[in-house]
PDB file of N, CA, C and O in Angstrom:
ATOM      1  N   MET A   1      41.116 -44.082  27.993  1.00  0.00           N
ATOM      2  CA  MET A   1      40.624 -44.930  26.936  1.00  0.00           C
ATOM      3  C   MET A   1      39.641 -44.136  26.076  1.00  0.00           C
ATOM      4  O   MET A   1      38.695 -43.543  26.595  1.00  0.00           O
ATOM      5  N   LYS A   2      39.862 -44.127  24.783  1.00  0.00           N
ATOM      6  CA  LYS A   2      38.999 -43.389  23.864  1.00  0.00           C
ATOM      7  C   LYS A   2      37.837 -44.281  23.454  1.00  0.00           C
ATOM      8  O   LYS A   2      38.028 -45.449  23.113  1.00  0.00           O
ATOM      9  N   ARG A   3      36.646 -43.730  23.490  1.00  0.00           N
ATOM     10  CA  ARG A   3      35.452 -44.488  23.104  1.00  0.00           C
ATOM     11  C   ARG A   3      34.925 -43.945  21.782  1.00  0.00           C
ATOM     12  O   ARG A   3      35.112 -42.776  21.443  1.00  0.00           O
ATOM     13  N   PHE A   4      34.263 -44.830  21.051  1.00  0.00           N
ATOM     14  CA  PHE A   4      33.636 -44.411  19.807  1.00  0.00           C
ATOM     15  C   PHE A   4      32.440 -43.536  20.120  1.00  0.00           C
ATOM     16  O   PHE A   4      31.773 -43.726  21.137  1.00  0.00           O
ATOM     17  N   SER A   5      32.174 -42.595  19.264  1.00  0.00           N
ATOM     18  CA  SER A   5      30.976 -41.783  19.440  1.00  0.00           C
ATOM     19  C   SER A   5      29.764 -42.585  18.981  1.00  0.00           C
ATOM     20  O   SER A   5      29.905 -43.626  18.340  1.00  0.00           O
ATOM     21  N   THR A   6      28.596 -42.102  19.307  1.00  0.00           N
ATOM     22  CA  THR A   6      27.381 -42.810  18.917  1.00  0.00           C
ATOM     23  C   THR A   6      27.119 -42.696  17.424  1.00  0.00           C
ATOM     24  O   THR A   6      26.234 -43.375  16.904  1.00  0.00           O
ATOM     25  N   SER A   7      27.874 -41.848  16.718  1.00  0.00           N
ATOM     26  CA  SER A   7      27.648 -41.704  15.281  1.00  0.00           C
ATOM     27  C   SER A   7      28.306 -42.837  14.478  1.00  0.00           C
ATOM     28  O   SER A   7      27.982 -43.027  13.305  1.00  0.00           O
ATOM     29  N   VAL A   8      29.216 -43.579  15.091  1.00  0.00           N
ATOM     30  CA  VAL A   8      29.890 -44.669  14.370  1.00  0.00           C
ATOM     31  C   VAL A   8      28.891 -45.699  13.853  1.00  0.00           C
ATOM     32  O   VAL A   8      28.958 -46.052  12.675  1.00  0.00           O
ATOM     33  N   PRO A   9      27.954 -46.207  14.686  1.00  0.00           N
ATOM     34  CA  PRO A   9      26.982 -47.161  14.145  1.00  0.00           C
ATOM     35  C   PRO A   9      26.129 -46.572  13.028  1.00  0.00           C
ATOM     36  O   PRO A   9      25.766 -47.279  12.088  1.00  0.00           O
ATOM     37  N   LEU A  10      25.808 -45.283  13.124  1.00  0.00           N
ATOM     38  CA  LEU A  10      25.006 -44.655  12.072  1.00  0.00           C
ATOM     39  C   LEU A  10      25.776 -44.589  10.756  1.00  0.00           C
ATOM     40  O   LEU A  10      25.215 -44.824   9.686  1.00  0.00           O
ATOM     41  N   ILE A  11      27.057 -44.269  10.846  1.00  0.00           N
ATOM     42  CA  ILE A  11      27.886 -44.194   9.640  1.00  0.00           C
ATOM     43  C   ILE A  11      28.027 -45.578   9.018  1.00  0.00           C
ATOM     44  O   ILE A  11      27.914 -45.729   7.802  1.00  0.00           O
ATOM     45  N   LEU A  12      28.275 -46.598   9.859  1.00  0.00           N
ATOM     46  CA  LEU A  12      28.394 -47.965   9.338  1.00  0.00           C
ATOM     47  C   LEU A  12      27.088 -48.429   8.707  1.00  0.00           C
ATOM     48  O   LEU A  12      27.093 -49.046   7.642  1.00  0.00           O
ATOM     49  N   SER A  13      25.976 -48.132   9.360  1.00  0.00           N
ATOM     50  CA  SER A  13      24.677 -48.522   8.804  1.00  0.00           C
ATOM     51  C   SER A  13      24.435 -47.855   7.464  1.00  0.00           C
ATOM     52  O   SER A  13      23.969 -48.498   6.524  1.00  0.00           O
ATOM     53  N   ALA A  14      24.749 -46.572   7.369  1.00  0.00           N
ATOM     54  CA  ALA A  14      24.553 -45.850   6.114  1.00  0.00           C
ATOM     55  C   ALA A  14      25.438 -46.435   5.016  1.00  0.00           C
ATOM     56  O   ALA A  14      25.018 -46.532   3.863  1.00  0.00           O
ATOM     57  N   PHE A  15      26.671 -46.827   5.377  1.00  0.00           N
ATOM     58  CA  PHE A  15      27.568 -47.417   4.382  1.00  0.00           C
ATOM     59  C   PHE A  15      27.007 -48.730   3.856  1.00  0.00           C
ATOM     60  O   PHE A  15      26.928 -48.932   2.644  1.00  0.00           O
ATOM     61  N   PHE A  16      26.614 -49.627   4.764  1.00  0.00           N
ATOM     62  CA  PHE A  16      26.133 -50.928   4.330  1.00  0.00           C
ATOM     63  C   PHE A  16      24.793 -50.832   3.602  1.00  0.00           C
ATOM     64  O   PHE A  16      24.575 -51.520   2.605  1.00  0.00           O
ATOM     65  N   LEU A  17      23.908 -49.988   4.093  1.00  0.00           N
ATOM     66  CA  LEU A  17      22.612 -49.843   3.434  1.00  0.00           C
ATOM     67  C   LEU A  17      22.751 -49.122   2.101  1.00  0.00           C
ATOM     68  O   LEU A  17      21.974 -49.367   1.178  1.00  0.00           O
ATOM     69  N   GLY A  18      23.725 -48.243   1.996  1.00  0.00           N
ATOM     70  CA  GLY A  18      23.937 -47.516   0.754  1.00  0.00           C
ATOM     71  C   GLY A  18      24.551 -48.383  -0.342  1.00  0.00           C
ATOM     72  O   GLY A  18      24.453 -48.043  -1.521  1.00  0.00           O
ATOM     73  N   ASN A  19      25.177 -49.490   0.026  1.00  0.00           N
ATOM     74  CA  ASN A  19      25.824 -50.361  -0.950  1.00  0.00           C
ATOM     75  C   ASN A  19      24.977 -51.564  -1.329  1.00  0.00           C
ATOM     76  O   ASN A  19      25.460 -52.458  -2.025  1.00  0.00           O
ATOM     77  N   THR A  20      23.739 -51.606  -0.893  1.00  0.00           N
ATOM     78  CA  THR A  20      22.850 -52.696  -1.274  1.00  0.00           C
ATOM     79  C   THR A  20      21.763 -52.135  -2.183  1.00  0.00           C
ATOM     80  O   THR A  20      21.332 -50.996  -2.005  1.00  0.00           O
ATOM     81  N   PRO A  21      21.324 -52.915  -3.139  1.00  0.00           N
ATOM     82  CA  PRO A  21      20.286 -52.413  -4.033  1.00  0.00           C
ATOM     83  C   PRO A  21      18.979 -52.179  -3.280  1.00  0.00           C
ATOM     84  O   PRO A  21      18.576 -52.996  -2.451  1.00  0.00           O
ATOM     85  N   ALA A  22      18.329 -51.071  -3.571  1.00  0.00           N
ATOM     86  CA  ALA A  22      17.064 -50.741  -2.919  1.00  0.00           C
ATOM     87  C   ALA A  22      15.922 -51.420  -3.648  1.00  0.00           C
ATOM     88  O   ALA A  22      15.709 -51.186  -4.838  1.00  0.00           O
ATOM     89  N   ILE A  23      15.189 -52.258  -2.937  1.00  0.00           N
ATOM     90  CA  ILE A  23      14.035 -52.952  -3.513  1.00  0.00           C
ATOM     91  C   ILE A  23      12.867 -52.747  -2.561  1.00  0.00           C
ATOM     92  O   ILE A  23      12.927 -53.189  -1.413  1.00  0.00           O
ATOM     93  N   PRO A  24      11.811 -52.090  -3.011  1.00  0.00           N
ATOM     94  CA  PRO A  24      10.639 -51.929  -2.144  1.00  0.00           C
ATOM     95  C   PRO A  24      10.074 -53.290  -1.752  1.00  0.00           C
ATOM     96  O   PRO A  24      10.090 -54.226  -2.551  1.00  0.00           O
ATOM     97  N   ALA A  25       9.580 -53.399  -0.534  1.00  0.00           N
ATOM     98  CA  ALA A  25       9.082 -54.675  -0.024  1.00  0.00           C
ATOM     99  C   ALA A  25       7.947 -55.229  -0.890  1.00  0.00           C
ATOM    100  O   ALA A  25       7.823 -56.443  -1.051  1.00  0.00           O
ATOM    101  N   ASP A  26       7.127 -54.343  -1.443  1.00  0.00           N
ATOM    102  CA  ASP A  26       6.013 -54.813  -2.273  1.00  0.00           C
ATOM    103  C   ASP A  26       6.493 -55.406  -3.594  1.00  0.00           C
ATOM    104  O   ASP A  26       5.817 -56.258  -4.171  1.00  0.00           O
ATOM    105  N   ASP A  27       7.653 -54.963  -4.077  1.00  0.00           N
ATOM    106  CA  ASP A  27       8.176 -55.413  -5.358  1.00  0.00           C
ATOM    107  C   ASP A  27       9.213 -56.533  -5.230  1.00  0.00           C
ATOM    108  O   ASP A  27       9.870 -56.878  -6.212  1.00  0.00           O
ATOM    109  N   LEU A  28       9.366 -57.093  -4.050  1.00  0.00           N
ATOM    110  CA  LEU A  28      10.378 -58.120  -3.845  1.00  0.00           C
ATOM    111  C   LEU A  28       9.911 -59.437  -4.454  1.00  0.00           C
ATOM    112  O   LEU A  28       9.038 -60.116  -3.914  1.00  0.00           O
ATOM    113  N   THR A  29      10.499 -59.775  -5.569  1.00  0.00           N
ATOM    114  CA  THR A  29      10.184 -61.042  -6.218  1.00  0.00           C
ATOM    115  C   THR A  29      11.196 -62.087  -5.760  1.00  0.00           C
ATOM    116  O   THR A  29      12.170 -61.765  -5.080  1.00  0.00           O
ATOM    117  N   GLU A  30      10.962 -63.313  -6.132  1.00  0.00           N
ATOM    118  CA  GLU A  30      11.878 -64.386  -5.741  1.00  0.00           C
ATOM    119  C   GLU A  30      13.259 -64.181  -6.374  1.00  0.00           C
ATOM    120  O   GLU A  30      14.279 -64.409  -5.724  1.00  0.00           O
ATOM    121  N   SER A  31      13.290 -63.758  -7.623  1.00  0.00           N
ATOM    122  CA  SER A  31      14.582 -63.534  -8.269  1.00  0.00           C
ATOM    123  C   SER A  31      15.312 -62.339  -7.643  1.00  0.00           C
ATOM    124  O   SER A  31      16.533 -62.371  -7.494  1.00  0.00           O
ATOM    125  N   ALA A  32      14.564 -61.282  -7.275  1.00  0.00           N
ATOM    126  CA  ALA A  32      15.178 -60.130  -6.615  1.00  0.00           C
ATOM    127  C   ALA A  32      15.703 -60.523  -5.234  1.00  0.00           C
ATOM    128  O   ALA A  32      16.748 -60.037  -4.801  1.00  0.00           O
ATOM    129  N   PHE A  33      14.979 -61.400  -4.550  1.00  0.00           N
ATOM    130  CA  PHE A  33      15.428 -61.889  -3.249  1.00  0.00           C
ATOM    131  C   PHE A  33      16.757 -62.626  -3.376  1.00  0.00           C
ATOM    132  O   PHE A  33      17.678 -62.391  -2.594  1.00  0.00           O
ATOM    133  N   HIS A  34      16.856 -63.513  -4.358  1.00  0.00           N
ATOM    134  CA  HIS A  34      18.094 -64.277  -4.538  1.00  0.00           C
ATOM    135  C   HIS A  34      19.257 -63.366  -4.943  1.00  0.00           C
ATOM    136  O   HIS A  34      20.394 -63.595  -4.530  1.00  0.00           O
ATOM    137  N   GLU A  35      18.984 -62.357  -5.732  1.00  0.00           N
ATOM    138  CA  GLU A  35      20.030 -61.397  -6.113  1.00  0.00           C
ATOM    139  C   GLU A  35      20.501 -60.609  -4.891  1.00  0.00           C
ATOM    140  O   GLU A  35      21.702 -60.423  -4.698  1.00  0.00           O
ATOM    141  N   LEU A  36      19.572 -60.154  -4.076  1.00  0.00           N
ATOM    142  CA  LEU A  36      19.912 -59.423  -2.863  1.00  0.00           C
ATOM    143  C   LEU A  36      20.662 -60.318  -1.877  1.00  0.00           C
ATOM    144  O   LEU A  36      21.595 -59.869  -1.211  1.00  0.00           O
ATOM    145  N   ARG A  37      20.259 -61.561  -1.790  1.00  0.00           N
ATOM    146  CA  ARG A  37      20.928 -62.516  -0.896  1.00  0.00           C
ATOM    147  C   ARG A  37      22.387 -62.729  -1.310  1.00  0.00           C
ATOM    148  O   ARG A  37      23.263 -62.841  -0.453  1.00  0.00           O
ATOM    149  N   LYS A  38      22.651 -62.787  -2.627  1.00  0.00           N
ATOM    150  CA  LYS A  38      24.026 -62.949  -3.109  1.00  0.00           C
ATOM    151  C   LYS A  38      24.899 -61.773  -2.692  1.00  0.00           C
ATOM    152  O   LYS A  38      26.090 -61.940  -2.429  1.00  0.00           O
ATOM    153  N   VAL A  39      24.300 -60.574  -2.632  1.00  0.00           N
ATOM    154  CA  VAL A  39      25.050 -59.386  -2.248  1.00  0.00           C
ATOM    155  C   VAL A  39      25.337 -59.392  -0.743  1.00  0.00           C
ATOM    156  O   VAL A  39      26.418 -58.983  -0.320  1.00  0.00           O
ATOM    157  N   LEU A  40      24.381 -59.849   0.061  1.00  0.00           N
ATOM    158  CA  LEU A  40      24.497 -59.746   1.513  1.00  0.00           C
ATOM    159  C   LEU A  40      25.240 -60.903   2.174  1.00  0.00           C
ATOM    160  O   LEU A  40      25.910 -60.698   3.186  1.00  0.00           O
ATOM    161  N   ILE A  41      25.138 -62.109   1.627  1.00  0.00           N
ATOM    162  CA  ILE A  41      25.779 -63.278   2.232  1.00  0.00           C
ATOM    163  C   ILE A  41      27.202 -63.400   1.684  1.00  0.00           C
ATOM    164  O   ILE A  41      27.395 -63.423   0.468  1.00  0.00           O
ATOM    165  N   PRO A  42      28.213 -63.480   2.583  1.00  0.00           N
ATOM    166  CA  PRO A  42      29.585 -63.616   2.081  1.00  0.00           C
ATOM    167  C   PRO A  42      29.793 -64.979   1.417  1.00  0.00           C
ATOM    168  O   PRO A  42      29.172 -65.963   1.820  1.00  0.00           O
ATOM    169  N   PRO A  43      30.656 -65.044   0.409  1.00  0.00           N
ATOM    170  CA  PRO A  43      30.887 -66.320  -0.268  1.00  0.00           C
ATOM    171  C   PRO A  43      31.581 -67.332   0.650  1.00  0.00           C
ATOM    172  O   PRO A  43      32.215 -66.958   1.637  1.00  0.00           O
ATOM    173  N   GLU A  44      31.453 -68.597   0.314  1.00  0.00           N
ATOM    174  CA  GLU A  44      32.030 -69.662   1.128  1.00  0.00           C
ATOM    175  C   GLU A  44      33.552 -69.657   1.124  1.00  0.00           C
ATOM    176  O   GLU A  44      34.158 -70.179   2.060  1.00  0.00           O
ATOM    177  N   ASP A  45      34.191 -69.089   0.111  1.00  0.00           N
ATOM    178  CA  ASP A  45      35.645 -69.121   0.030  1.00  0.00           C
ATOM    179  C   ASP A  45      36.315 -67.898   0.670  1.00  0.00           C
ATOM    180  O   ASP A  45      37.473 -67.603   0.373  1.00  0.00           O
ATOM    181  N   GLU A  46      35.594 -67.184   1.546  1.00  0.00           N
ATOM    182  CA  GLU A  46      36.200 -66.069   2.272  1.00  0.00           C
ATOM    183  C   GLU A  46      37.358 -66.608   3.112  1.00  0.00           C
ATOM    184  O   GLU A  46      37.231 -67.674   3.715  1.00  0.00           O
ATOM    185  N   PRO A  47      38.489 -65.889   3.163  1.00  0.00           N
ATOM    186  CA  PRO A  47      39.651 -66.390   3.905  1.00  0.00           C
ATOM    187  C   PRO A  47      39.371 -66.702   5.375  1.00  0.00           C
ATOM    188  O   PRO A  47      39.896 -67.682   5.903  1.00  0.00           O
ATOM    189  N   TRP A  48      38.556 -65.889   6.042  1.00  0.00           N
ATOM    190  CA  TRP A  48      38.303 -66.136   7.461  1.00  0.00           C
ATOM    191  C   TRP A  48      37.493 -67.403   7.694  1.00  0.00           C
ATOM    192  O   TRP A  48      37.496 -67.949   8.797  1.00  0.00           O
ATOM    193  N   LYS A  49      36.793 -67.876   6.653  1.00  0.00           N
ATOM    194  CA  LYS A  49      36.025 -69.112   6.804  1.00  0.00           C
ATOM    195  C   LYS A  49      36.903 -70.359   6.683  1.00  0.00           C
ATOM    196  O   LYS A  49      36.460 -71.460   7.010  1.00  0.00           O
ATOM    197  N   THR A  50      38.144 -70.195   6.217  1.00  0.00           N
ATOM    198  CA  THR A  50      39.039 -71.345   6.076  1.00  0.00           C
ATOM    199  C   THR A  50      39.859 -71.590   7.341  1.00  0.00           C
ATOM    200  O   THR A  50      40.560 -72.597   7.435  1.00  0.00           O
ATOM    201  N   ILE A  51      39.779 -70.679   8.316  1.00  0.00           N
ATOM    202  CA  ILE A  51      40.524 -70.831   9.564  1.00  0.00           C
ATOM    203  C   ILE A  51      39.780 -71.815  10.469  1.00  0.00           C
ATOM    204  O   ILE A  51      38.568 -71.694  10.649  1.00  0.00           O
ATOM    205  N   PRO A  52      40.494 -72.783  11.035  1.00  0.00           N
ATOM    206  CA  PRO A  52      39.823 -73.740  11.930  1.00  0.00           C
ATOM    207  C   PRO A  52      39.572 -73.117  13.310  1.00  0.00           C
ATOM    208  O   PRO A  52      40.326 -73.367  14.251  1.00  0.00           O
ATOM    209  N   TRP A  53      38.518 -72.312  13.428  1.00  0.00           N
ATOM    210  CA  TRP A  53      38.201 -71.615  14.667  1.00  0.00           C
ATOM    211  C   TRP A  53      37.807 -72.607  15.753  1.00  0.00           C
ATOM    212  O   TRP A  53      37.181 -73.629  15.474  1.00  0.00           O
ATOM    213  N   ARG A  54      38.175 -72.301  16.988  1.00  0.00           N
ATOM    214  CA  ARG A  54      37.779 -73.095  18.152  1.00  0.00           C
ATOM    215  C   ARG A  54      37.085 -72.168  19.136  1.00  0.00           C
ATOM    216  O   ARG A  54      37.535 -71.044  19.356  1.00  0.00           O
ATOM    217  N   LEU A  55      36.009 -72.627  19.720  1.00  0.00           N
ATOM    218  CA  LEU A  55      35.284 -71.816  20.687  1.00  0.00           C
ATOM    219  C   LEU A  55      35.814 -72.014  22.101  1.00  0.00           C
ATOM    220  O   LEU A  55      35.640 -71.144  22.955  1.00  0.00           O
ATOM    221  N   SER A  56      36.450 -73.132  22.353  1.00  0.00           N
ATOM    222  CA  SER A  56      36.969 -73.427  23.683  1.00  0.00           C
ATOM    223  C   SER A  56      38.480 -73.222  23.696  1.00  0.00           C
ATOM    224  O   SER A  56      39.200 -73.801  22.881  1.00  0.00           O
ATOM    225  N   LEU A  57      38.951 -72.402  24.617  1.00  0.00           N
ATOM    226  CA  LEU A  57      40.387 -72.162  24.734  1.00  0.00           C
ATOM    227  C   LEU A  57      41.119 -73.440  25.130  1.00  0.00           C
ATOM    228  O   LEU A  57      42.224 -73.698  24.652  1.00  0.00           O
ATOM    229  N   LEU A  58      40.513 -74.231  25.991  1.00  0.00           N
ATOM    230  CA  LEU A  58      41.162 -75.478  26.421  1.00  0.00           C
ATOM    231  C   LEU A  58      41.317 -76.452  25.253  1.00  0.00           C
ATOM    232  O   LEU A  58      42.356 -77.097  25.107  1.00  0.00           O
ATOM    233  N   ASP A  59      40.278 -76.553  24.425  1.00  0.00           N
ATOM    234  CA  ASP A  59      40.378 -77.418  23.239  1.00  0.00           C
ATOM    235  C   ASP A  59      41.445 -76.896  22.283  1.00  0.00           C
ATOM    236  O   ASP A  59      42.199 -77.679  21.704  1.00  0.00           O
ATOM    237  N   ALA A  60      41.510 -75.577  22.117  1.00  0.00           N
ATOM    238  CA  ALA A  60      42.508 -74.970  21.225  1.00  0.00           C
ATOM    239  C   ALA A  60      43.918 -75.213  21.748  1.00  0.00           C
ATOM    240  O   ALA A  60      44.824 -75.511  20.970  1.00  0.00           O
ATOM    241  N   GLN A  61      44.111 -75.090  23.055  1.00  0.00           N
ATOM    242  CA  GLN A  61      45.433 -75.328  23.638  1.00  0.00           C
ATOM    243  C   GLN A  61      45.863 -76.781  23.450  1.00  0.00           C
ATOM    244  O   GLN A  61      47.017 -77.054  23.122  1.00  0.00           O
ATOM    245  N   ALA A  62      44.941 -77.699  23.657  1.00  0.00           N
ATOM    246  CA  ALA A  62      45.273 -79.112  23.492  1.00  0.00           C
ATOM    247  C   ALA A  62      45.648 -79.410  22.045  1.00  0.00           C
ATOM    248  O   ALA A  62      46.630 -80.105  21.786  1.00  0.00           O
ATOM    249  N   GLU A  63      44.867 -78.888  21.105  1.00  0.00           N
ATOM    250  CA  GLU A  63      45.159 -79.117  19.683  1.00  0.00           C
ATOM    251  C   GLU A  63      46.463 -78.446  19.260  1.00  0.00           C
ATOM    252  O   GLU A  63      47.247 -79.025  18.508  1.00  0.00           O
ATOM    253  N   ALA A  64      46.695 -77.226  19.743  1.00  0.00           N
ATOM    254  CA  ALA A  64      47.927 -76.506  19.396  1.00  0.00           C
ATOM    255  C   ALA A  64      49.150 -77.252  19.917  1.00  0.00           C
ATOM    256  O   ALA A  64      50.181 -77.301  19.246  1.00  0.00           O
ATOM    257  N   GLY A  65      49.040 -77.827  21.097  1.00  0.00           N
ATOM    258  CA  GLY A  65      50.154 -78.600  21.638  1.00  0.00           C
ATOM    259  C   GLY A  65      50.414 -79.855  20.832  1.00  0.00           C
ATOM    260  O   GLY A  65      51.565 -80.262  20.668  1.00  0.00           O
ATOM    261  N   THR A  66      49.361 -80.471  20.330  1.00  0.00           N
ATOM    262  CA  THR A  66      49.502 -81.698  19.542  1.00  0.00           C
ATOM    263  C   THR A  66      50.162 -81.425  18.196  1.00  0.00           C
ATOM    264  O   THR A  66      51.042 -82.176  17.774  1.00  0.00           O
ATOM    265  N   VAL A  67      49.747 -80.361  17.521  1.00  0.00           N
ATOM    266  CA  VAL A  67      50.276 -80.064  16.180  1.00  0.00           C
ATOM    267  C   VAL A  67      51.438 -79.064  16.206  1.00  0.00           C
ATOM    268  O   VAL A  67      51.975 -78.707  15.157  1.00  0.00           O
ATOM    269  N   GLN A  68      51.820 -78.616  17.398  1.00  0.00           N
ATOM    270  CA  GLN A  68      52.942 -77.678  17.566  1.00  0.00           C
ATOM    271  C   GLN A  68      52.760 -76.390  16.750  1.00  0.00           C
ATOM    272  O   GLN A  68      53.648 -75.982  16.001  1.00  0.00           O
ATOM    273  N   LYS A  69      51.590 -75.764  16.914  1.00  0.00           N
ATOM    274  CA  LYS A  69      51.291 -74.497  16.252  1.00  0.00           C
ATOM    275  C   LYS A  69      50.810 -73.496  17.293  1.00  0.00           C
ATOM    276  O   LYS A  69      50.284 -73.892  18.333  1.00  0.00           O
ATOM    277  N   PRO A  70      50.986 -72.192  17.025  1.00  0.00           N
ATOM    278  CA  PRO A  70      50.543 -71.174  17.992  1.00  0.00           C
ATOM    279  C   PRO A  70      49.026 -70.978  17.952  1.00  0.00           C
ATOM    280  O   PRO A  70      48.337 -71.456  17.051  1.00  0.00           O
ATOM    281  N   ILE A  71      48.539 -70.267  18.950  1.00  0.00           N
ATOM    282  CA  ILE A  71      47.115 -69.935  19.055  1.00  0.00           C
ATOM    283  C   ILE A  71      46.956 -68.440  18.829  1.00  0.00           C
ATOM    284  O   ILE A  71      47.705 -67.645  19.396  1.00  0.00           O
ATOM    285  N   PHE A  72      46.001 -68.055  18.018  1.00  0.00           N
ATOM    286  CA  PHE A  72      45.628 -66.651  17.845  1.00  0.00           C
ATOM    287  C   PHE A  72      44.322 -66.449  18.601  1.00  0.00           C
ATOM    288  O   PHE A  72      43.327 -67.120  18.328  1.00  0.00           O
ATOM    289  N   ILE A  73      44.334 -65.529  19.545  1.00  0.00           N
ATOM    290  CA  ILE A  73      43.139 -65.285  20.356  1.00  0.00           C
ATOM    291  C   ILE A  73      42.531 -63.951  19.943  1.00  0.00           C
ATOM    292  O   ILE A  73      43.203 -62.920  19.957  1.00  0.00           O
ATOM    293  N   TRP A  74      41.264 -63.983  19.579  1.00  0.00           N
ATOM    294  CA  TRP A  74      40.507 -62.774  19.259  1.00  0.00           C
ATOM    295  C   TRP A  74      39.586 -62.515  20.448  1.00  0.00           C
ATOM    296  O   TRP A  74      38.648 -63.272  20.693  1.00  0.00           O
ATOM    297  N   ALA A  75      39.859 -61.454  21.172  1.00  0.00           N
ATOM    298  CA  ALA A  75      39.052 -61.123  22.344  1.00  0.00           C
ATOM    299  C   ALA A  75      38.642 -59.672  22.275  1.00  0.00           C
ATOM    300  O   ALA A  75      39.392 -58.832  21.778  1.00  0.00           O
ATOM    301  N   MET A  76      37.471 -59.377  22.765  1.00  0.00           N
ATOM    302  CA  MET A  76      37.015 -57.994  22.794  1.00  0.00           C
ATOM    303  C   MET A  76      36.149 -57.786  24.024  1.00  0.00           C
ATOM    304  O   MET A  76      35.621 -58.729  24.612  1.00  0.00           O
ATOM    305  N   ASN A  77      36.023 -56.530  24.387  1.00  0.00           N
ATOM    306  CA  ASN A  77      35.237 -56.158  25.538  1.00  0.00           C
ATOM    307  C   ASN A  77      34.303 -55.027  25.131  1.00  0.00           C
ATOM    308  O   ASN A  77      34.736 -54.040  24.537  1.00  0.00           O
ATOM    309  N   GLY A  78      33.055 -55.170  25.442  1.00  0.00           N
ATOM    310  CA  GLY A  78      32.124 -54.101  25.140  1.00  0.00           C
ATOM    311  C   GLY A  78      31.224 -54.427  23.963  1.00  0.00           C
ATOM    312  O   GLY A  78      31.215 -55.547  23.452  1.00  0.00           O
ATOM    313  N   HIS A  79      30.482 -53.442  23.553  1.00  0.00           N
ATOM    314  CA  HIS A  79      29.516 -53.587  22.464  1.00  0.00           C
ATOM    315  C   HIS A  79      30.255 -53.714  21.128  1.00  0.00           C
ATOM    316  O   HIS A  79      31.197 -52.958  20.890  1.00  0.00           O
ATOM    317  N   PRO A  80      29.865 -54.637  20.253  1.00  0.00           N
ATOM    318  CA  PRO A  80      30.581 -54.833  19.001  1.00  0.00           C
ATOM    319  C   PRO A  80      30.576 -53.636  18.054  1.00  0.00           C
ATOM    320  O   PRO A  80      31.436 -53.553  17.177  1.00  0.00           O
ATOM    321  N   LEU A  81      29.637 -52.711  18.203  1.00  0.00           N
ATOM    322  CA  LEU A  81      29.607 -51.521  17.345  1.00  0.00           C
ATOM    323  C   LEU A  81      30.221 -50.305  18.027  1.00  0.00           C
ATOM    324  O   LEU A  81      30.166 -49.199  17.489  1.00  0.00           O
ATOM    325  N   GLY A  82      30.802 -50.499  19.201  1.00  0.00           N
ATOM    326  CA  GLY A  82      31.429 -49.388  19.892  1.00  0.00           C
ATOM    327  C   GLY A  82      30.466 -48.482  20.626  1.00  0.00           C
ATOM    328  O   GLY A  82      30.843 -47.382  21.029  1.00  0.00           O
ATOM    329  N   CYS A  83      29.238 -48.915  20.808  1.00  0.00           N
ATOM    330  CA  CYS A  83      28.250 -48.105  21.515  1.00  0.00           C
ATOM    331  C   CYS A  83      28.485 -48.183  23.006  1.00  0.00           C
ATOM    332  O   CYS A  83      29.004 -49.175  23.518  1.00  0.00           O
ATOM    333  N   VAL A  84      28.103 -47.142  23.685  1.00  0.00           N
ATOM    334  CA  VAL A  84      28.261 -47.103  25.140  1.00  0.00           C
ATOM    335  C   VAL A  84      26.966 -47.500  25.780  1.00  0.00           C
ATOM    336  O   VAL A  84      26.869 -47.537  27.006  1.00  0.00           O
TER     337      VAL A  84
END
């Protein structure tokens, strides 16, 4: 099994921090805060937000059986950033 190196989180952090406007903490005004918030918070119409997610597998199975639809299971093991 191949594991991510410890540099992956650093690269991701640099990417996300590099794509946000730099505002010194002392100069953070209310309007700058709202502008920064618009950049960081995903919009409500994101496709993944329209999926009727279920946290309980048993509830999902019962609902899937009722509406005759399949279940998509997203499962992972380990640290979400690939750290060891």
